[in-house]
VEXTI-190709 format. One record per atom (N, C-alpha, C, O): residue number from 1; atom name; x, y, z. Coordinates in steps of 0.001 Angstrom, whole numbers. Atoms other than C-alpha are relative to their C-alpha. Example, Ala and Ser with C-alpha at 12.3 -4.5 7.8 and 13.67 -1.06 7.14 Angstrom:
2
i	at	c1	c2	c3
1	N	890	-1190	0
1	CA	12300	-4500	7800
1	C	900	1200	0
1	O	1936	1181	665
2	N	-820	-1190	-60
2	CA	13670	-1060	7140
2	C	-770	1090	730
2	O	-261	2198	899
END
This chain:
246
i	at	c1	c2	c3
1	N	-264	-796	1199
1	CA	28641	-34654	38974
1	C	-1264	729	-436
1	O	-2378	252	-220
2	N	1123	-775	518
2	CA	26442	-32004	37414
2	C	-544	-683	-1242
2	O	220	-1003	-2153
3	N	609	698	1121
3	CA	24005	-33610	34999
3	C	-474	1013	-1031
3	O	-1493	1678	-842
4	N	305	-996	1019
4	CA	23976	-31491	31854
4	C	-1371	-242	-616
4	O	-2019	702	-1069
5	N	1289	315	606
5	CA	20865	-33305	30609
5	C	-1123	808	618
5	O	-2092	1142	-65
6	N	1052	-754	-672
6	CA	18803	-31424	33175
6	C	-139	1408	-556
6	O	-1191	2028	-403
7	N	53	-1369	498
7	CA	19646	-28135	31484
7	C	-1062	174	-1073
7	O	-1596	1269	-1246
8	N	1019	-111	1043
8	CA	17258	-28912	28653
8	C	-1352	353	590
8	O	-2170	996	-68
9	N	1267	-286	-663
9	CA	14401	-28684	31132
9	C	29	1361	676
9	O	-1004	2018	805
10	N	-84	-1166	-862
10	CA	15703	-25732	33104
10	C	273	1298	-732
10	O	237	2357	-106
11	N	-306	-1233	718
11	CA	16554	-23232	30357
11	C	-1219	907	-20
11	O	-2273	489	-501
12	N	1137	-912	36
12	CA	14299	-20183	30806
12	C	-368	347	-1432
12	O	511	541	-2272
13	N	440	-295	1349
13	CA	12218	-19463	27746
13	C	-270	1463	-238
13	O	-466	1869	-1384
14	N	288	-1421	167
14	CA	11643	-15765	28396
14	C	964	802	839
14	O	1544	297	1800
15	N	-914	-864	-740
15	CA	13689	-12837	29602
15	C	-624	418	1317
15	O	-1842	568	1420
16	N	479	-482	-1281
16	CA	13424	-11750	33202
16	C	1121	744	680
16	O	2286	565	323
17	N	-1008	-787	-678
17	CA	15232	-9391	35532
17	C	-20	-227	1489
17	O	-912	-888	2022
18	N	-127	226	-1422
18	CA	16338	-9287	39111
18	C	-1063	735	797
18	O	-1252	432	1975
19	N	1043	-726	-713
19	CA	13529	-6867	40022
19	C	-1335	-726	-60
19	O	-2295	-279	567
20	N	1233	755	133
20	CA	10868	-9452	39095
20	C	176	-1380	616
20	O	1266	-1953	591
21	N	-56	1373	-480
21	CA	10008	-12731	40745
21	C	-140	-938	-1189
21	O	-791	-605	-2179
22	N	24	965	1086
22	CA	10455	-15806	38571
22	C	199	-1391	572
22	O	730	-1550	1671
23	N	-241	1378	-416
23	CA	10466	-19583	38809
23	C	1397	-460	-386
23	O	1857	-1491	104
24	N	-1339	382	443
24	CA	13893	-19682	37109
24	C	921	1215	-38
24	O	548	2276	-540
25	N	-1005	-1059	-2
25	CA	17015	-17576	37605
25	C	1333	-578	-470
25	O	1728	-1667	-54
26	N	-1337	371	457
26	CA	20363	-17792	35818
26	C	1005	970	614
26	O	878	2184	460
27	N	-1099	-803	-535
27	CA	23464	-16561	37662
27	C	1244	-334	-828
27	O	1868	-1371	-607
28	N	-1096	332	911
28	CA	26173	-16357	34967
28	C	1360	-162	674
28	O	2269	-749	88
29	N	-1309	98	-653
29	CA	28994	-16105	37516
29	C	-191	-362	1462
29	O	-776	400	2232
30	N	29	488	-1377
30	CA	29276	-18131	40730
30	C	1401	-504	286
30	O	1889	-1401	-402
31	N	-1401	344	-259
31	CA	32737	-18411	42289
31	C	232	-187	1489
31	O	-384	475	2325
32	N	-390	213	-1389
32	CA	34271	-19739	45477
32	C	1393	-613	41
32	O	1719	-1499	-748
33	N	-1293	625	-233
33	CA	37780	-20485	46693
33	C	1168	955	-115
33	O	1009	2140	-410
34	N	-1243	-771	-24
34	CA	41387	-19317	46846
34	C	516	266	-1406
34	O	479	-606	-2274
35	N	-667	-348	1245
35	CA	43050	-17487	43987
35	C	1500	-234	151
35	O	1982	-505	1250
36	N	-1448	196	-39
36	CA	46735	-17813	43072
36	C	687	1056	859
36	O	1756	804	1415
37	N	-599	-1081	-787
37	CA	47412	-14488	44830
37	C	-337	-94	1483
37	O	167	699	2278
38	N	326	188	-1408
38	CA	45900	-15734	48109
38	C	-1359	516	411
38	O	-1835	185	1497
39	N	1340	-478	-310
39	CA	42558	-13934	47991
39	C	-1028	-1114	-138
39	O	-765	-2139	-768
40	N	1064	1001	28
40	CA	39305	-15844	48413
40	C	-1301	631	-460
40	O	-1728	1655	74
41	N	1315	-440	463
41	CA	36061	-15389	46496
41	C	-1087	-843	662
41	O	-915	-2039	900
42	N	1177	698	-508
42	CA	32674	-16274	47956
42	C	-1238	577	-671
42	O	-1272	1752	-1035
43	N	1265	-426	601
43	CA	29156	-16112	46526
43	C	-1141	-301	957
43	O	-1178	-1353	1596
44	N	1159	123	-881
44	CA	25936	-15602	48450
44	C	-1260	263	-815
44	O	-1310	1220	-1588
45	N	1283	-183	667
45	CA	22379	-15994	47132
45	C	-1041	429	1025
45	O	-1172	-184	2084
46	N	1044	-527	-882
46	CA	19556	-13980	48714
46	C	-1342	-231	-682
46	O	-1607	325	-1748
47	N	1252	429	612
47	CA	16119	-15461	48036
47	C	-1177	406	872
47	O	-1098	359	2100
48	N	1214	-371	-722
48	CA	12643	-14287	48990
48	C	-1208	-617	-691
48	O	-1359	-530	-1909
49	N	1217	627	513
49	CA	9358	-16159	48593
49	C	-1197	876	366
49	O	-1593	903	1531
50	N	1127	-886	-312
50	CA	6448	-13681	48312
50	C	-1349	-719	31
50	O	-2383	-84	233
51	N	1243	756	141
51	CA	3861	-16463	48005
51	C	-520	-503	1348
51	O	255	-624	2297
52	N	575	520	-1248
52	CA	1467	-17780	50700
52	C	220	-1502	173
52	O	-287	-2091	1128
53	N	-291	1429	-83
53	CA	2729	-21338	50044
53	C	1508	-222	-57
53	O	2261	667	-451
54	N	-1415	342	82
54	CA	6086	-23107	50306
54	C	483	60	-1448
54	O	-269	-239	-2375
55	N	-642	31	1316
55	CA	8461	-22691	47361
55	C	1104	-1049	37
55	O	2135	-853	679
56	N	-1021	1040	105
56	CA	10363	-25895	46601
56	C	979	393	-1096
56	O	569	712	-2212
57	N	-1009	-509	928
57	CA	13649	-25014	44892
57	C	1141	-991	-177
57	O	1397	-1837	681
58	N	-1207	765	294
58	CA	16673	-26642	43288
58	C	1059	965	-513
58	O	789	1788	-1388
59	N	-1131	-817	437
59	CA	20069	-24966	42885
59	C	1054	-923	-582
59	O	1470	-1885	62
60	N	-1010	816	668
60	CA	22566	-26410	40411
60	C	1149	879	-467
60	O	939	1942	-1051
61	N	-1188	-669	514
61	CA	26120	-25320	39696
61	C	530	-803	-1177
61	O	572	-2032	-1124
62	N	-372	662	1255
62	CA	27420	-26108	36220
62	C	1486	-317	-30
62	O	2321	582	-133
63	N	-1368	437	199
63	CA	30599	-28155	36081
63	C	891	37	1218
63	O	2081	-251	1097
64	N	-830	-24	-1197
64	CA	31808	-27755	39661
64	C	-867	-245	1229
64	O	-2088	-101	1185
65	N	676	220	-1276
65	CA	30921	-28593	43262
65	C	533	985	1025
65	O	1692	1397	966
66	N	-394	-945	-1037
66	CA	30992	-26291	46261
66	C	-808	-306	1258
66	O	-1946	-769	1180
67	N	710	196	-1257
67	CA	30069	-26534	49919
67	C	-854	1231	275
67	O	-376	2360	166
68	N	954	-1085	-192
68	CA	27001	-24437	50743
68	C	-564	-29	1413
68	O	-665	-1081	2045
69	N	612	-137	-1318
69	CA	25460	-23140	53950
69	C	-1275	819	-131
69	O	-1269	1907	-707
70	N	1260	-721	-46
70	CA	21825	-22135	54410
70	C	-314	427	1419
70	O	509	263	2319
71	N	379	-475	-1330
71	CA	19951	-20688	57363
71	C	-168	-1147	990
71	O	-78	-935	2199
72	N	185	1153	-882
72	CA	19354	-24197	58737
72	C	1254	-850	149
72	O	1193	-1945	709
73	N	-1236	749	-153
73	CA	22979	-25308	58547
73	C	727	-185	-1316
73	O	281	270	-2369
74	N	-883	159	1153
74	CA	25730	-26337	56168
74	C	-10	-1432	-503
74	O	-250	-2372	255
75	N	-215	1327	557
75	CA	26201	-29247	53812
75	C	1318	-557	528
75	O	2274	198	702
76	N	-1248	571	-521
76	CA	28840	-31683	55119
76	C	1072	-176	-1063
76	O	2223	-466	-736
77	N	-951	243	1085
77	CA	30501	-31928	51695
77	C	-385	871	-1197
77	O	-1526	1325	-1285
78	N	335	-766	1207
78	CA	30717	-30053	48371
78	C	-1016	-738	-860
78	O	-1008	-1968	-924
79	N	1033	587	851
79	CA	27799	-30629	46004
79	C	-236	910	-1194
79	O	94	2095	-1158
80	N	348	-787	1179
80	CA	26644	-29494	42575
80	C	-1505	190	-137
80	O	-1953	989	-959
81	N	1456	-134	17
81	CA	22894	-29895	43216
81	C	-525	-55	1425
81	O	-203	-980	2171
82	N	644	2	-1312
82	CA	20922	-28972	46335
82	C	-1474	339	-184
82	O	-1835	1126	-1059
83	N	1427	-307	5
83	CA	17181	-28922	46973
83	C	-399	503	1381
83	O	159	76	2392
84	N	429	-592	-1261
84	CA	15395	-26929	49650
84	C	-1362	640	-210
84	O	-1838	739	-1341
85	N	1300	-669	62
85	CA	12109	-25188	50454
85	C	77	1309	774
85	O	731	1397	1813
86	N	68	-1304	-659
86	CA	11442	-21566	51363
86	C	-1398	157	595
86	O	-2398	-64	-89
87	N	1274	-139	-692
87	CA	8704	-20891	53913
87	C	-917	1006	-702
87	O	-434	1916	-1374
88	N	932	-1000	546
88	CA	5536	-19042	52816
88	C	336	1395	521
88	O	525	1588	1722
89	N	-372	-1379	-331
89	CA	6315	-15306	52765
89	C	1342	49	730
89	O	1602	972	1502
90	N	-1279	97	-692
90	CA	9786	-16353	53937
90	C	1180	316	-899
90	O	1021	855	-1995
91	N	-1228	-313	723
91	CA	13374	-16066	52792
91	C	1037	-1069	283
91	O	895	-1862	1214
92	N	-1134	900	-187
92	CA	16583	-18048	52452
92	C	1261	711	-465
92	O	1237	1467	-1436
93	N	-1303	-544	382
93	CA	20245	-17042	52302
93	C	968	-1168	-83
93	O	1224	-1846	913
94	N	-922	1110	242
94	CA	22662	-19549	50804
94	C	1356	576	-371
94	O	1453	1419	-1264
95	N	-1331	-523	290
95	CA	26389	-18898	50820
95	C	1005	-1136	-128
95	O	860	-2192	488
96	N	-1070	978	156
96	CA	29476	-20772	49728
96	C	960	124	1177
96	O	1246	1227	1643
97	N	-894	14	-1159
97	CA	31824	-21803	52542
97	C	1130	-991	-258
97	O	1098	-1757	-1221
98	N	-1092	957	73
98	CA	35048	-23722	53091
98	C	1218	561	-704
98	O	1125	1499	-1496
99	N	-1275	-398	590
99	CA	38681	-23356	52100
99	C	371	-1015	-1069
99	O	673	-2167	-758
100	N	-312	886	1110
100	CA	39342	-24837	48671
100	C	555	829	-1146
100	O	378	2047	-1165
101	N	-446	-737	1187
101	CA	41014	-23908	45377
101	C	-1196	595	-738
101	O	-2314	90	-638
102	N	1066	-727	675
102	CA	38999	-21518	43228
102	C	-735	-879	-1004
102	O	-119	-1529	-1848
103	N	873	617	996
103	CA	36065	-23023	41334
103	C	-1010	1056	-430
103	O	-1383	1925	358
104	N	940	-1010	478
104	CA	33680	-21036	39185
104	C	-786	-542	-1177
104	O	-395	-1520	-1814
105	N	878	360	1099
105	CA	30916	-21291	36638
105	C	-1304	744	165
105	O	-1347	1786	818
106	N	1286	-646	-198
106	CA	27251	-20425	36412
106	C	-897	-894	838
106	O	-614	-2076	1030
107	N	935	737	-840
107	CA	24328	-21475	38589
107	C	-1420	217	-504
107	O	-1758	1286	-1013
108	N	1407	-42	381
108	CA	20678	-22246	37852
108	C	-860	-239	1235
108	O	-670	-1220	1954
109	N	959	149	-1090
109	CA	17926	-21741	40414
109	C	-1380	-213	-604
109	O	-1840	595	-1411
110	N	1344	304	487
110	CA	14543	-23341	39711
110	C	-903	-259	1194
110	O	-574	-1066	2063
111	N	934	129	-1118
111	CA	11570	-23048	42069
111	C	-1408	-280	-522
111	O	-1758	99	-1640
112	N	1377	305	378
112	CA	7992	-24298	41994
112	C	-876	1244	14
112	O	-1892	1296	-678
113	N	720	-1267	-77
113	CA	6783	-20787	42869
113	C	943	1132	-418
113	O	2153	1012	-230
114	N	-870	-1135	331
114	CA	8078	-17435	41564
114	C	632	586	1265
114	O	-57	840	2253
115	N	-717	-583	-1133
115	CA	10735	-16056	43919
115	C	873	1141	-501
115	O	1194	1227	-1686
116	N	-997	-1025	284
116	CA	12982	-13020	44058
116	C	1375	-582	307
116	O	1529	-1340	1265
117	N	-1339	549	-207
117	CA	16699	-13800	43762
117	C	1058	1006	-427
117	O	937	1650	-1469
118	N	-1167	-820	322
118	CA	19957	-11849	43827
118	C	1211	-681	620
118	O	1064	-1592	1435
119	N	-1215	586	-560
119	CA	23575	-12679	44627
119	C	959	1091	438
119	O	944	2204	-88
120	N	-1114	-845	-410
120	CA	26485	-11084	46450
120	C	1293	-723	-343
120	O	1454	-1906	-45
121	N	-1282	538	438
121	CA	29969	-11628	45046
121	C	1072	732	792
121	O	1198	1950	671
122	N	-921	-638	-942
122	CA	32753	-10990	47606
122	C	1418	-523	-174
122	O	1631	-1681	-533
123	N	-1416	358	5
123	CA	36562	-10988	47690
123	C	574	268	1383
123	O	452	1373	1911
124	N	-627	-101	-1313
124	CA	38396	-11647	50975
124	C	1515	-117	-162
124	O	1999	-808	-1059
125	N	-1460	52	92
125	CA	42109	-11139	51589
125	C	542	-1373	374
125	O	1621	-1754	-80
126	N	-372	1367	-363
126	CA	42280	-14635	53158
126	C	-1256	-726	473
126	O	-2250	-74	794
127	N	1197	745	-408
127	CA	39846	-17444	54090
127	C	-457	290	1422
127	O	-1638	123	1728
128	N	347	-195	-1407
128	CA	39950	-16526	57803
128	C	-491	1404	323
128	O	-952	1648	1438
129	N	408	-1386	-246
129	CA	39138	-12810	57426
129	C	-1517	111	-118
129	O	-2082	-349	-1111
130	N	1470	-40	42
130	CA	35464	-12054	58263
130	C	-581	1035	-952
130	O	-1693	857	-1450
131	N	543	-1080	818
131	CA	35078	-8855	56229
131	C	678	50	-1366
131	O	1902	-58	-1444
132	N	-589	-24	1342
132	CA	35576	-8622	52446
132	C	709	1315	-284
132	O	383	2353	290
133	N	-659	-1224	465
133	CA	37917	-6149	50802
133	C	-797	631	-1135
133	O	-637	1816	-1425
134	N	868	-513	1064
134	CA	35398	-5791	47965
134	C	-1179	-940	-153
134	O	-1050	-2150	38
135	N	1166	826	278
135	CA	31901	-6996	47189
135	C	-971	776	-872
135	O	-947	2006	-910
136	N	989	-620	879
136	CA	29090	-6335	44741
136	C	-1251	-850	-16
136	O	-1187	-2077	59
137	N	1258	697	203
137	CA	25444	-7218	44424
137	C	-135	-301	-1483
137	O	-165	613	-2307
138	N	26	424	1402
138	CA	25202	-9216	41201
138	C	-1359	-629	-285
138	O	-1648	-1706	238
139	N	1343	534	245
139	CA	21662	-9748	39864
139	C	32	-1228	-889
139	O	1020	-1490	-1575
140	N	147	1067	985
140	CA	20457	-12789	38011
140	C	-109	639	-1379
140	O	-551	1780	-1511
141	N	-56	-570	1339
141	CA	20806	-12319	34275
141	C	-1388	251	-560
141	O	-2280	-587	-427
142	N	1258	-307	666
142	CA	17979	-10610	32425
142	C	-213	-935	-1185
142	O	-1319	-1436	-1389
143	N	115	842	1184
143	CA	18682	-12619	29288
143	C	-585	764	-1173
143	O	-1455	1616	-997
144	N	492	-640	1211
144	CA	18079	-11518	25720
144	C	796	-493	-1190
144	O	1934	-937	-1031
145	N	-705	470	1196
145	CA	19005	-12410	22151
145	C	1157	915	-369
145	O	2093	492	-1048
146	N	-1093	-935	246
146	CA	21197	-9303	21982
146	C	76	969	1171
146	O	-932	1559	1560
147	N	-198	-900	-1136
147	CA	22680	-7269	24857
147	C	1230	855	-265
147	O	2025	552	-1155
148	N	-1162	-867	165
148	CA	25227	-4475	25205
148	C	510	483	1347
148	O	-243	598	2314
149	N	-642	-646	-1137
149	CA	27690	-3064	27731
149	C	681	1275	-493
149	O	1209	1315	-1604
150	N	-785	-1204	249
150	CA	29139	452	27820
150	C	1242	-77	882
150	O	1133	-374	2071
151	N	-1234	85	-775
151	CA	32796	554	28912
151	C	771	1311	-67
151	O	653	2072	-1028
152	N	-794	-1226	-119
152	CA	35154	3339	30005
152	C	1298	-347	718
152	O	1284	-647	1912
153	N	-1302	369	-563
153	CA	38878	2661	30568
153	C	854	1208	368
153	O	2042	1055	650
154	N	-804	-1208	-189
154	CA	39948	6289	31127
154	C	623	96	1388
154	O	1643	766	1551
155	N	-571	-25	-1356
155	CA	40559	5764	34867
155	C	697	-1309	340
155	O	970	-1590	1507
156	N	-692	1260	-229
156	CA	42233	2401	34419
156	C	-910	-1158	355
156	O	-424	-2239	689
157	N	921	1083	-348
157	CA	39089	360	35060
157	C	-79	-1013	-1138
157	O	247	-711	-2286
158	N	123	1080	976
158	CA	38445	-2944	33295
158	C	-1382	-632	136
158	O	-1896	-791	1244
159	N	1308	642	11
159	CA	35166	-4573	32295
159	C	183	-1501	-172
159	O	728	-1960	-1175
160	N	7	1460	91
160	CA	34879	-8295	33025
160	C	-1406	-449	-374
160	O	-2389	53	170
161	N	1291	476	490
161	CA	32090	-10164	31233
161	C	-62	-1516	156
161	O	858	-2228	-247
162	N	253	1441	-95
162	CA	30688	-13606	32069
162	C	-1222	-331	-841
162	O	-2244	352	-764
163	N	1111	459	835
163	CA	28465	-15454	29585
163	C	-213	-1483	267
163	O	705	-2290	116
164	N	339	1395	-276
164	CA	26701	-18682	30524
164	C	-737	-603	-1186
164	O	-1489	77	-1883
165	N	704	737	1048
165	CA	25491	-21312	28076
165	C	-724	-1186	631
165	O	-137	-2260	759
166	N	738	1096	-628
166	CA	22759	-23425	29735
166	C	-687	-915	-1011
166	O	-1709	-1530	-705
167	N	584	829	1053
167	CA	22050	-25257	26469
167	C	849	-1253	-222
167	O	1955	-1367	306
168	N	-645	1295	193
168	CA	23016	-28733	25272
168	C	1020	-9	-1133
168	O	1706	-1012	-1332
169	N	-970	-93	1087
169	CA	25120	-27557	22309
169	C	836	1264	171
169	O	446	2189	883
170	N	-893	-1161	-74
170	CA	27996	-25106	21894
170	C	-701	1247	-528
170	O	-1380	1206	-1554
171	N	584	-1278	408
171	CA	26886	-21481	21669
171	C	1088	880	-610
171	O	2197	966	-84
172	N	-908	-929	664
172	CA	28553	-19024	19285
172	C	-568	1403	133
172	O	-1667	1685	-345
173	N	460	-1362	-227
173	CA	28282	-15379	20298
173	C	845	986	-802
173	O	2072	894	-839
174	N	-668	-1078	722
174	CA	29106	-12370	18133
174	C	283	1154	958
174	O	-616	1609	1666
175	N	-393	-1185	-759
175	CA	31018	-9561	19874
175	C	327	1109	-996
175	O	1185	938	-1861
176	N	-275	-1157	842
176	CA	30939	-6162	18159
176	C	346	1186	892
176	O	-503	1679	1635
177	N	-472	-1128	-794
177	CA	33007	-3392	19770
177	C	-14	1247	-876
177	O	541	1245	-1975
178	N	40	-1276	717
178	CA	32318	195	18665
178	C	371	1108	974
178	O	160	981	2180
179	N	-411	-1121	-834
179	CA	33657	3518	19941
179	C	1401	430	-362
179	O	1674	759	-1517
180	N	-1389	-373	267
180	CA	37354	4324	20301
180	C	648	-946	-1004
180	O	1498	-535	-1794
181	N	-457	990	975
181	CA	38057	1129	18354
181	C	-1216	-748	-518
181	O	-2252	-808	144
182	N	1064	812	587
182	CA	35913	-996	16065
182	C	575	-1361	-349
182	O	1517	-1467	-1134
183	N	-488	1350	246
183	CA	36401	-4749	16061
183	C	-1138	-982	249
183	O	-1995	-749	1101
184	N	1000	1053	-166
184	CA	34261	-7879	15728
184	C	711	-1342	123
184	O	1728	-1577	-529
185	N	-585	1325	-174
185	CA	35016	-11421	16862
185	C	-1056	-936	572
185	O	-2124	-495	997
186	N	908	1026	-506
186	CA	33357	-14676	17948
186	C	544	-583	1294
186	O	1755	-705	1474
187	N	-348	695	-1235
187	CA	33339	-16313	21374
187	C	-849	-1265	78
187	O	-2077	-1199	9
188	N	695	1280	-112
188	CA	32448	-20004	21708
188	C	-110	-386	1474
188	O	875	-336	2212
189	N	234	438	-1374
189	CA	30901	-21212	24978
189	C	-492	-1443	-53
189	O	-1509	-1715	-692
190	N	398	1411	85
190	CA	30704	-24995	25492
190	C	-1347	-244	667
190	O	-1780	560	1492
191	N	1293	307	-631
191	CA	27400	-26639	26448
191	C	138	-149	1507
191	O	1048	-821	1993
192	N	-61	45	-1453
192	CA	26693	-26204	30139
192	C	1205	706	573
192	O	1599	432	1706
193	N	-1222	-664	-438
193	CA	29721	-23919	30384
193	C	-164	1499	127
193	O	-1246	2046	-89
194	N	-18	-1451	-145
194	CA	30662	-20317	31009
194	C	1365	505	-436
194	O	2381	-151	-208
195	N	-1242	-689	340
195	CA	33287	-17959	29605
195	C	1	1322	746
195	O	-948	2099	639
196	N	-141	-1248	-751
196	CA	34486	-15128	31856
196	C	1364	594	-318
196	O	2396	-12	-31
197	N	-1241	-646	411
197	CA	37090	-12698	30535
197	C	-131	1515	153
197	O	-1230	2067	108
198	N	-25	-1446	147
198	CA	38126	-9082	30722
198	C	-144	324	-1487
198	O	405	-372	-2341
199	N	201	-375	1395
199	CA	37037	-7323	27547
199	C	1328	280	-689
199	O	1492	-42	-1866
200	N	-1287	-317	622
200	CA	40614	-6124	26962
200	C	859	-1239	-226
200	O	1896	-1154	-883
201	N	-659	1263	323
201	CA	41714	-9789	26952
201	C	-548	-594	-1294
201	O	123	-1382	-1960
202	N	628	504	1221
202	CA	39318	-10503	24089
202	C	282	890	-1203
202	O	314	415	-2338
203	N	-263	-954	1078
203	CA	40067	-7366	22057
203	C	1078	974	458
203	O	1138	1335	1633
204	N	-1065	-955	-315
204	CA	43057	-5016	21902
204	C	-611	1388	175
204	O	-1029	2017	-797
205	N	585	-1305	-305
205	CA	41813	-1853	23626
205	C	1082	931	528
205	O	1851	529	1401
206	N	-964	-961	-545
206	CA	43944	1265	24202
206	C	-361	365	1434
206	O	-1508	179	1841
207	N	240	-267	-1427
207	CA	44300	2418	27843
207	C	-1191	906	280
207	O	-1880	702	1280
208	N	1075	-955	-266
208	CA	41766	5265	27552
208	C	-1227	-232	-879
208	O	-1996	695	-1130
209	N	1093	295	925
209	CA	39265	3527	25290
209	C	-1359	115	684
209	O	-1508	-212	1862
210	N	1399	9	-417
210	CA	35527	4100	25634
210	C	-817	-580	-1147
210	O	-372	-587	-2294
211	N	838	528	1067
211	CA	32691	2512	23732
211	C	-1044	-963	515
211	O	-1377	-982	1700
212	N	1003	1007	-317
212	CA	30138	-252	23649
212	C	434	-1336	-601
212	O	1118	-1385	-1623
213	N	-161	1331	568
213	CA	30319	-3993	23137
213	C	-1385	-628	-71
213	O	-2087	-733	935
214	N	1309	605	250
214	CA	27246	-5638	21624
214	C	197	-1501	-172
214	O	1011	-1939	-984
215	N	-141	1456	-4
215	CA	26837	-9377	22222
215	C	-1321	-612	-451
215	O	-2383	-272	72
216	N	1215	651	481
216	CA	24372	-11539	20320
216	C	305	-1429	-407
216	O	1424	-1753	-805
217	N	-120	1362	503
217	CA	23792	-15173	19516
217	C	113	56	-1518
217	O	-564	857	-2162
218	N	-262	-73	1439
218	CA	25012	-15886	15987
218	C	-1255	-205	-833
218	O	-1351	318	-1943
219	N	1239	239	740
219	CA	21550	-17089	14935
219	C	-1190	742	591
219	O	-2307	632	86
220	N	1057	-719	-722
220	CA	19542	-14865	17325
220	C	-1113	-935	471
220	O	-2263	-523	617
221	N	991	983	-435
221	CA	17797	-18050	18467
221	C	130	-351	1478
221	O	-760	-991	2039
222	N	-207	295	-1413
222	CA	19239	-18284	22001
222	C	158	1297	779
222	O	577	2321	239
223	N	-224	-1145	-868
223	CA	19279	-15909	24911
223	C	1467	99	400
223	O	2156	-911	545
224	N	-1327	-279	-549
224	CA	22530	-14311	26032
224	C	-182	239	1497
224	O	-775	1239	1901
225	N	71	-154	-1450
225	CA	22789	-14838	29804
225	C	1365	493	473
225	O	2332	-268	522
226	N	-1289	-623	-271
226	CA	25504	-12441	30893
226	C	-114	996	1145
226	O	-1177	1567	1392
227	N	-118	-1034	-1015
227	CA	26617	-10215	33740
227	C	1422	539	-58
227	O	2349	-173	-445
228	N	-1317	-621	45
228	CA	29522	-7797	34023
228	C	450	474	1368
228	O	-364	727	2255
229	N	-601	-596	-1189
229	CA	31886	-6612	36734
229	C	1003	1044	-455
229	O	1849	769	-1307
230	N	-957	-1060	287
230	CA	33756	-3312	36556
230	C	1057	-2	1096
230	O	755	253	2262
231	N	-1108	58	-949
231	CA	37168	-3661	38217
231	C	796	1302	-39
231	O	1178	1783	-1105
232	N	-936	-1115	-180
232	CA	39140	-687	39542
232	C	1027	-483	1012
232	O	830	-340	2218
233	N	-923	697	-881
233	CA	42182	-2436	40948
233	C	-669	-1260	516
233	O	-1183	-2059	-266
234	N	666	1152	-602
234	CA	40850	-5034	43404
234	C	-1458	274	335
234	O	-2185	-639	728
235	N	1379	-371	-315
235	CA	37576	-3145	43903
235	C	-859	-208	-1247
235	O	-440	122	-2356
236	N	859	249	1149
236	CA	34657	-4149	41694
236	C	-1446	331	333
236	O	-1845	359	1497
237	N	1434	-239	-122
237	CA	31005	-3330	41108
237	C	-687	-715	-1156
237	O	-75	-955	-2196
238	N	713	736	1036
238	CA	28335	-5119	39100
238	C	-445	933	-1117
238	O	-735	2107	-885
239	N	460	-733	1177
239	CA	27381	-3988	35601
239	C	-1038	-865	-694
239	O	-736	-1973	-1137
240	N	1060	756	653
240	CA	24067	-5106	34161
240	C	-109	434	-1457
240	O	-130	1634	-1734
241	N	72	-386	1413
241	CA	23816	-5227	30355
241	C	-1356	584	-369
241	O	-2371	289	263
242	N	1244	-468	603
242	CA	21220	-3347	28353
242	C	-498	-1064	-973
242	O	281	-1607	-1756
243	N	583	1001	893
243	CA	18856	-5706	26535
243	C	-485	691	-1268
243	O	-1393	1521	-1220
244	N	382	-589	1281
244	CA	18596	-4771	22853
244	C	-1122	-783	-669
244	O	-2043	-201	-1242
245	N	1045	871	541
245	CA	16516	-7766	21722
245	C	-394	-999	1074
245	O	415	-1854	1433
246	N	425	953	-1043
246	CA	14471	-9638	24367
246	C	-15	-1434	-527
246	O	-347	-2360	213
END
């Protein structure tokens, strides 16, 4: 089982982005497995160690277990915590494998040395198909006390937002939508949990709505770790939020 107590040690204290190396990375959305419609999601992490020494790392998934495969082989069983080392000036690619029902949540990567980290999020028509029908490069979350997304539904696209809470208590986030419609509401994320929803599931948006959604911690004391995906049918691309307050 994932030990939530460890999150108190692993929560990043400062904002960072996918273009910078860091000792800690938050991936707000990590998914693997079959959906009800038969498609299969997989997540891949691409890591690079720019240092002249080994980087000892730990990867933890919050609230679920998944079987992972690295460059040196695969785990024999699903796990929620794995440890590994990246060679000096080396790299590692870790991907989810296996046929199982869909599991999802966020992931925390912690390394002894600053590393670069990004993820690929892929959808396959079935577990046996080698090539995805859609995929997107999804960066680790920048993090910030207040972030925003710009959305545009005029071509039928939908904005999906994932928010991770790597803290030990429930997080309350304020959502303020402005533009074609104006509405405000709260979203509660349990400790060590993640909420992932389409924006139009959280607020009533007309088909051709455009605007912005501003997300902030209710007390502005915690970082918002979030990433977005823009869906056009089954095809999706990553959307990184703008950081309003670091």
